[in-house]
C-alpha positions in Angstrom: 54.3 127.2 108.7 54.6 129.0 112.0 57.8 130.7 113.2 60.1 128.6 115.3 63.5 128.7 117.1 66.3 126.8 115.3 69.1 125.1 117.3 72.0 123.0 116.0 72.9 120.3 118.5 76.6 119.6 119.1 76.1 116.1 120.7 73.5 113.6 121.5 73.3 115.0 125.1 73.0 118.5 123.8 70.1 117.4 121.4 68.2 115.8 124.3 68.8 119.0 126.4 67.5 121.3 123.6 64.4 119.2 123.1 63.3 120.0 126.6 61.6 123.2 127.7 61.3 124.6 131.2 57.6 125.1 130.5 56.3 122.6 128.0 53.4 123.8 125.8 50.0 122.4 126.6 49.6 121.2 123.1 52.1 118.4 122.5 52.1 119.2 118.8 53.8 122.5 119.7 56.7 120.9 121.6 60.3 120.9 120.3 61.0 118.5 117.4 64.3 116.9 116.2 65.2 117.3 112.6 67.6 115.2 110.5 66.9 115.2 106.8 63.6 117.0 107.4 61.7 115.3 104.5 58.8 114.4 106.7 59.0 117.0 109.5 58.9 120.0 107.2 55.8 118.7 105.4 53.9 118.2 108.7 54.9 121.7 109.7 53.7 123.1 106.4 50.4 121.2 106.9 50.2 122.6 110.5 50.0 119.0 111.8 53.0 119.9 114.0 53.8 123.4 115.1 57.0 123.2 117.1 58.3 126.2 118.9 61.8 124.9 118.5 63.5 122.7 115.9 66.7 120.9 116.9 69.0 120.1 114.0 70.6 116.7 114.5 72.8 116.8 111.4 75.5 118.7 113.3 76.0 115.7 115.8 79.3 113.9 114.8 79.4 110.2 114.4 75.7 109.4 113.7 76.2 109.2 110.0 78.3 106.1 109.9 77.6 102.4 108.9 79.9 100.0 110.9 80.3 96.3 110.5 81.4 94.0 113.2 83.6 90.9 112.9 80.6 88.6 113.4 78.8 90.1 110.4 76.3 92.5 112.1 75.6 96.1 111.2 75.5 99.3 113.3 73.7 102.0 111.4 73.7 105.6 112.7 70.4 107.4 112.7 71.8 110.1 110.4 72.8 107.6 107.7 71.0 108.5 104.5 69.0 106.2 102.2 71.6 106.8 99.5 74.5 105.7 101.9 72.6 102.6 102.9 71.7 101.4 99.4 75.3 102.1 98.1 77.2 100.4 101.0 79.0 97.3 99.7 78.5 95.2 102.9 74.8 96.0 103.0 74.3 95.1 99.4 76.2 91.8 99.8 75.1 90.6 103.2 71.7 92.3 103.6 70.4 92.7 100.1 66.8 93.2 101.2 67.8 96.2 103.3 69.6 97.8 100.3 66.5 97.2 98.2 64.3 98.8 100.8 66.5 101.9 100.9 66.5 102.1 97.1 62.7 101.9 97.0 62.3 105.2 98.9 61.1 108.1 96.8 63.7 109.7 94.4 67.5 110.0 94.4 67.2 113.6 95.6 65.2 112.6 98.6 67.4 109.5 99.3 70.4 111.9 99.4 68.7 113.8 102.3 66.3 111.4 104.1 67.8 109.5 107.0 67.3 106.1 108.6 66.1 107.6 111.8 63.7 109.9 110.0 62.3 107.1 107.8 61.4 105.0 110.9 59.7 108.0 112.6 57.5 109.2 109.8 54.1 110.4 110.6 51.0 108.9 108.8 50.3 109.9 105.2 46.5 109.6 105.6 44.9 112.7 104.0 42.5 113.3 106.9 45.5 113.5 109.2 47.4 115.8 106.9 44.5 118.2 106.2 45.0 121.2 108.5 41.3 121.9 109.3 40.3 118.2 109.8 40.5 117.2 113.5 40.6 113.4 113.1 41.0 110.9 116.0 44.8 110.9 115.7 44.8 114.7 116.1 42.6 114.8 119.1 39.2 114.4 117.6 36.7 111.7 118.2 36.5 109.9 114.8 38.8 108.2 112.3 37.2 109.6 109.1 39.0 107.0 106.9 37.0 104.2 108.5 33.9 105.2 106.5 35.4 107.7 104.1 38.2 107.7 101.5 40.2 104.7 102.6 41.9 103.3 99.5 45.3 103.6 101.1 44.4 102.7 104.7 44.9 99.6 106.8 43.5 96.1 106.3 45.3 94.5 109.2 45.6 95.8 112.8 43.4 98.8 112.3 41.1 100.4 114.8 40.3 102.8 116.2 42.6 104.5 113.8 43.3 103.0 110.3 46.6 104.5 109.3 49.3 102.6 107.6 52.9 103.1 108.6 54.8 104.7 105.7 58.3 103.4 106.3 60.0 101.2 103.8 63.0 100.4 106.0 60.9 99.4 109.0 59.5 96.1 107.6 62.9 94.9 106.4 64.6 95.9 109.6 62.0 94.1 111.7 62.4 91.0 109.5 66.2 91.2 110.1 65.5 91.3 113.9 67.1 94.8 114.3 67.2 96.7 117.6 66.9 100.5 118.1 69.1 102.5 120.4 67.4 105.5 122.0 68.8 108.5 124.0 66.7 110.7 126.3 66.4 112.6 129.5 66.4 109.4 131.5 69.4 107.9 129.8 69.8 105.3 127.0 67.7 102.3 126.2 67.5 99.7 123.5 64.3 98.1 122.1 63.7 95.4 119.6 62.5 97.4 116.6 59.4 95.3 116.4 58.4 96.8 119.8 59.3 100.3 118.8 56.0 100.8 116.8 52.7 101.4 118.6 49.3 100.0 117.4 46.3 102.4 117.5 44.6 99.9 119.9 47.4 100.7 122.4 47.6 104.5 121.8 46.0 106.1 118.8 47.8 109.4 119.3 51.3 108.1 118.7 53.1 105.9 116.2 56.2 104.8 118.1 57.7 104.4 121.6 59.7 107.6 121.7 59.0 109.7 124.8 59.3 113.5 124.7 63.0 114.7 124.1 64.1 111.2 123.1 65.9 110.5 119.8 67.1 107.5 117.9 70.9 107.2 117.8 71.6 103.8 116.1 70.0 100.8 114.6 71.8 97.4 115.3 71.2 94.6 112.8 72.5 91.3 114.2 74.3 88.7 112.1 72.0 85.9 111.0 71.9 82.9 108.7 68.9 84.3 106.7 70.0 88.0 106.1 71.9 87.2 102.9 68.7 85.6 101.4 66.4 88.6 101.9 64.4 90.8 99.7 62.0 93.8 99.8 59.2 94.0 97.2 57.0 97.1 97.1 54.0 97.9 94.9 53.2 101.6 94.3 51.0 103.5 92.0 53.8 105.7 90.6 57.2 104.4 89.6 58.9 107.0 91.8 58.2 109.3 94.7 55.4 107.1 96.1 54.6 105.2 99.2 53.8 101.5 99.2 50.2 100.3 98.6 51.6 97.0 99.8 55.1 95.6 100.5 56.7 92.4 101.7 60.0 92.0 103.5 61.2 88.4 103.4 64.3 86.6 104.6 64.9 82.8 104.7 67.5 80.2 105.4 67.4 77.2 103.1 69.3 74.0 103.9 71.2 71.7 101.6 68.0 69.7 101.1 66.4 72.9 99.6 64.0 73.0 102.6 63.4 76.2 104.6 65.2 76.1 108.0 63.8 79.4 109.2 62.0 82.3 107.7 61.1 85.9 108.6 58.3 87.8 106.9 56.9 91.3 107.6 54.3 93.2 105.6 54.3 96.9 104.9 51.7 99.4 103.6 48.8 97.3 105.0 48.9 98.0 108.8 49.6 100.8 111.3 52.9 99.1 112.2 55.2 96.8 110.3 53.1 93.6 110.3 55.0 90.5 111.1 53.3 87.2 110.1 54.7 84.5 112.4 52.1 82.0 111.2 53.7 82.1 107.8 57.2 81.8 109.3 56.2 78.7 111.2 54.4 77.2 108.2 57.4 77.6 105.9 59.8 75.8 108.3 60.8 72.4 107.0 59.1 72.9 103.6 60.5 73.2 100.1 59.5 76.4 98.3 57.2 74.9 95.7 54.2 76.7 94.1 51.7 75.2 96.4 53.7 76.2 99.4 54.0 79.8 98.1 50.3 80.0 97.5 49.4 78.8 101.0 51.9 81.2 102.5 50.1 84.0 100.7 46.8 82.9 102.0 48.1 82.6 105.6 49.7 86.0 105.5 46.4 87.7 104.9 44.3 85.6 107.1 42.4 87.9 109.5 42.5 90.9 107.1 39.5 93.2 107.4 39.4 95.5 104.4 37.5 98.8 104.5 35.1 99.8 101.8 37.7 100.8 99.2 40.9 98.9 99.9 39.9 95.2 99.4 42.3 95.1 96.5 45.2 95.0 99.0 44.4 91.4 99.9 45.1 89.7 96.5 47.9 92.3 95.8 49.7 91.4 99.0 49.2 87.7 98.5 50.9 88.0 95.1 53.8 90.0 96.6 54.2 87.2 99.3 54.5 84.6 96.6 56.9 86.6 94.5 59.1 87.5 97.5 59.4 83.9 98.5 60.1 82.8 94.9 62.8 85.4 94.6 64.7 84.5 97.8 64.2 80.8 97.0 65.7 81.2 93.5 62.4 80.1 91.8 60.9 81.5 88.6 58.7 84.4 89.6 55.1 84.6 88.5 
């Protein structure tokens, strides 16, 4: 890890100011970086993926570590809220169970006590070519994604190319399914985006994972009230029972009418694409149907239609199809298989 300047911000405006330099470095990986829990940033610094000349501590900004509920039933989640806070919050567990499950699925209790919502959404890729210091892959300014023809067991089967990373966040798929928005502060003022638009596909820009511009930070996540949030779940498959990222994950939320038929549905896949991968064709298919075994099976097939596995990750197709079936069975109150 290279030496760097440490600054503790006193406000959002101060953080934005400290993230700007009079003379920005030529290499963007050497520019100032914000730090909240530091669980991802410190690993990229140790791997020399990022080499910031200044690190701006956000934990000293008051007010960004709160979860607020509004009278209509929505949530306002500060960017500094930890995974532990989120999973333990009574209103989250009752009204947004899938979000509590997603927070609980992250790593270990120690990491959940430090890792923040904003940091979880802004994680860098875990691809080992990207993380190796002396490998200059496409995402680090090279001219080749080595995973495409190399060791690609953990890489994308949907939305890949020219880079085949998968987004590592567990919160992102569930928050996208819940139609959350993200509030951003920066040198040009404040802006709000649908979280689904926050993430950037490699086909749009293979050097970045999200829409944050230099010196911008996330301040809040807003989750609107909805008729499907209370029937939501997050299922994640990982190789190790703790401290591991998703090989595949499914965030699902549905509204079921008195006739036991689906009125509306939201589904987003994790661990299989460079961004949280929403599957609107499944959502449209489920509308008006009862959650029967044949319906669940067809939803699984539709969710993976268009998948293009690489040489060593074809297993993700049947794995994700099974997770889709189980997630829908769970939110529909059916016996899981």
